[in-house]
PyMOL commands that place a pseudoatom at each C-alpha (Angstrom):
pseudoatom trace, name=CA, resn=MET, resi=1, chain=A, elem=C, hetatm=0, pos=[-7.621, -2.040, -7.070]
pseudoatom trace, name=CA, resn=PHE, resi=2, chain=A, elem=C, hetatm=0, pos=[-6.161, -2.621, -3.483]
pseudoatom trace, name=CA, resn=LEU, resi=3, chain=A, elem=C, hetatm=0, pos=[-6.145, -6.309, -4.759]
pseudoatom trace, name=CA, resn=LEU, resi=4, chain=A, elem=C, hetatm=0, pos=[-3.946, -5.547, -7.321]
pseudoatom trace, name=CA, resn=GLU, resi=5, chain=A, elem=C, hetatm=0, pos=[-1.301, -3.464, -5.484]
pseudoatom trace, name=CA, resn=HIS, resi=6, chain=A, elem=C, hetatm=0, pos=[-1.288, -5.873, -2.342]
pseudoatom trace, name=CA, resn=PRO, resi=7, chain=A, elem=C, hetatm=0, pos=[1.081, -8.730, -3.708]
pseudoatom trace, name=CA, resn=PHE, resi=8, chain=A, elem=C, hetatm=0, pos=[3.271, -6.238, -4.740]
pseudoatom trace, name=CA, resn=PHE, resi=9, chain=A, elem=C, hetatm=0, pos=[3.170, -4.931, -1.204]
pseudoatom trace, name=CA, resn=LEU, resi=10, chain=A, elem=C, hetatm=0, pos=[4.015, -8.462, 0.288]
pseudoatom trace, name=CA, resn=CYS, resi=11, chain=A, elem=C, hetatm=0, pos=[7.252, -8.564, -2.534]
pseudoatom trace, name=CA, resn=ALA, resi=12, chain=A, elem=C, hetatm=0, pos=[8.356, -5.252, -1.425]
pseudoatom trace, name=CA, resn=ILE, resi=13, chain=A, elem=C, hetatm=0, pos=[9.049, -5.968, 2.392]
pseudoatom trace, name=CA, resn=PRO, resi=14, chain=A, elem=C, hetatm=0, pos=[11.886, -8.677, 1.283]
pseudoatom trace, name=CA, resn=MET, resi=15, chain=A, elem=C, hetatm=0, pos=[13.208, -6.266, -1.293]
pseudoatom trace, name=CA, resn=LEU, resi=16, chain=A, elem=C, hetatm=0, pos=[13.941, -3.884, 1.705]
pseudoatom trace, name=CA, resn=PHE, resi=17, chain=A, elem=C, hetatm=0, pos=[15.662, -6.070, 3.382]
pseudoatom trace, name=CA, resn=TYR, resi=18, chain=A, elem=C, hetatm=0, pos=[17.977, -6.697, 0.232]
pseudoatom trace, name=CA, resn=ALA, resi=19, chain=A, elem=C, hetatm=0, pos=[18.691, -3.289, -0.624]
pseudoatom trace, name=CA, resn=ASN, resi=20, chain=A, elem=C, hetatm=0, pos=[22.416, -3.484, 0.172]
pseudoatom trace, name=CA, resn=ASN, resi=21, chain=A, elem=C, hetatm=0, pos=[23.558, -4.411, -3.155]
pseudoatom trace, name=CA, resn=ILE, resi=22, chain=A, elem=C, hetatm=0, pos=[20.524, -2.350, -5.366]
pseudoatom trace, name=CA, resn=ASN, resi=23, chain=A, elem=C, hetatm=0, pos=[20.468, 1.228, -6.495]
pseudoatom trace, name=CA, resn=TYR, resi=24, chain=A, elem=C, hetatm=0, pos=[18.388, 3.951, -4.101]
pseudoatom trace, name=CA, resn=TYR, resi=25, chain=A, elem=C, hetatm=0, pos=[16.105, 4.715, -6.951]
pseudoatom trace, name=CA, resn=PHE, resi=26, chain=A, elem=C, hetatm=0, pos=[14.623, 1.453, -6.828]
pseudoatom trace, name=CA, resn=ILE, resi=27, chain=A, elem=C, hetatm=0, pos=[14.500, 1.616, -2.932]
pseudoatom trace, name=CA, resn=LEU, resi=28, chain=A, elem=C, hetatm=0, pos=[12.962, 4.653, -3.381]
pseudoatom trace, name=CA, resn=PHE, resi=29, chain=A, elem=C, hetatm=0, pos=[10.216, 3.662, -5.526]
pseudoatom trace, name=CA, resn=TYR, resi=30, chain=A, elem=C, hetatm=0, pos=[9.178, 0.431, -3.531]
pseudoatom trace, name=CA, resn=LEU, resi=31, chain=A, elem=C, hetatm=0, pos=[8.889, 2.915, -0.350]
pseudoatom trace, name=CA, resn=PHE, resi=32, chain=A, elem=C, hetatm=0, pos=[7.033, 5.489, -2.725]
pseudoatom trace, name=CA, resn=PHE, resi=33, chain=A, elem=C, hetatm=0, pos=[4.697, 2.139, -3.800]
pseudoatom trace, name=CA, resn=ILE, resi=34, chain=A, elem=C, hetatm=0, pos=[4.063, 1.053, 0.361]
pseudoatom trace, name=CA, resn=LEU, resi=35, chain=A, elem=C, hetatm=0, pos=[2.946, 4.791, 1.262]
pseudoatom trace, name=CA, resn=PHE, resi=36, chain=A, elem=C, hetatm=0, pos=[0.581, 4.658, -2.450]
pseudoatom trace, name=CA, resn=SER, resi=37, chain=A, elem=C, hetatm=0, pos=[-0.914, 1.932, -1.651]
pseudoatom trace, name=CA, resn=SER, resi=38, chain=A, elem=C, hetatm=0, pos=[-1.587, 2.245, 2.632]
pseudoatom trace, name=CA, resn=TYR, resi=39, chain=A, elem=C, hetatm=0, pos=[-2.837, 5.498, 1.299]
pseudoatom trace, name=CA, resn=SER, resi=40, chain=A, elem=C, hetatm=0, pos=[-5.122, 3.459, -1.124]
pseudoatom trace, name=CA, resn=LEU, resi=41, chain=A, elem=C, hetatm=0, pos=[-6.331, 0.963, 1.971]
pseudoatom trace, name=CA, resn=LEU, resi=42, chain=A, elem=C, hetatm=0, pos=[-6.876, 4.022, 3.725]
pseudoatom trace, name=CA, resn=ILE, resi=43, chain=A, elem=C, hetatm=0, pos=[-9.065, 5.458, 1.677]
pseudoatom trace, name=CA, resn=LEU, resi=44, chain=A, elem=C, hetatm=0, pos=[-10.521, 2.338, 1.077]
pseudoatom trace, name=CA, resn=ILE, resi=45, chain=A, elem=C, hetatm=0, pos=[-11.865, 1.501, 4.742]
pseudoatom trace, name=CA, resn=LEU, resi=46, chain=A, elem=C, hetatm=0, pos=[-13.120, 5.231, 5.217]
pseudoatom trace, name=CA, resn=LEU, resi=47, chain=A, elem=C, hetatm=0, pos=[-15.840, 5.047, 2.039]
pseudoatom trace, name=CA, resn=LEU, resi=48, chain=A, elem=C, hetatm=0, pos=[-16.913, 1.290, 3.983]
pseudoatom trace, name=CA, resn=TYR, resi=49, chain=A, elem=C, hetatm=0, pos=[-16.889, 3.513, 7.475]
pseudoatom trace, name=CA, resn=LYS, resi=50, chain=A, elem=C, hetatm=0, pos=[-18.961, 6.049, 5.218]
pseudoatom trace, name=CA, resn=ARG, resi=51, chain=A, elem=C, hetatm=0, pos=[-21.481, 3.574, 3.613]
pseudoatom trace, name=CA, resn=CYS, resi=52, chain=A, elem=C, hetatm=0, pos=[-21.897, 2.043, 6.950]
pseudoatom trace, name=CA, resn=LYS, resi=53, chain=A, elem=C, hetatm=0, pos=[-22.855, 5.224, 8.599]
pseudoatom trace, name=CA, resn=LYS, resi=54, chain=A, elem=C, hetatm=0, pos=[-25.349, 5.877, 6.132]
pseudoatom trace, name=CA, resn=LYS, resi=55, chain=A, elem=C, hetatm=0, pos=[-27.093, 2.655, 6.914]
pseudoatom trace, name=CA, resn=ILE, resi=56, chain=A, elem=C, hetatm=0, pos=[-27.258, 2.668, 10.381]
pseudoatom trace, name=CA, resn=PRO, resi=57, chain=A, elem=C, hetatm=0, pos=[-29.471, 5.787, 11.632]
for i in range(1, 57): cmd.bond("trace and resi %d" % i, "trace and resi %d" % (i + 1))
show_as sticks, trace
zoom trace
């Protein structure tokens, strides 16, 4: 799922720079999307950490 979010995350960064002439709901949506994608990445790291911890005694 993170692989699907990642290209959108990269597209959101330039959008925030050109956000002067775009309405604020659009900016808020992209900010929320960036937070969501970073949150899912954090969960992915935690799951991998738990899986590695089980393998190592």
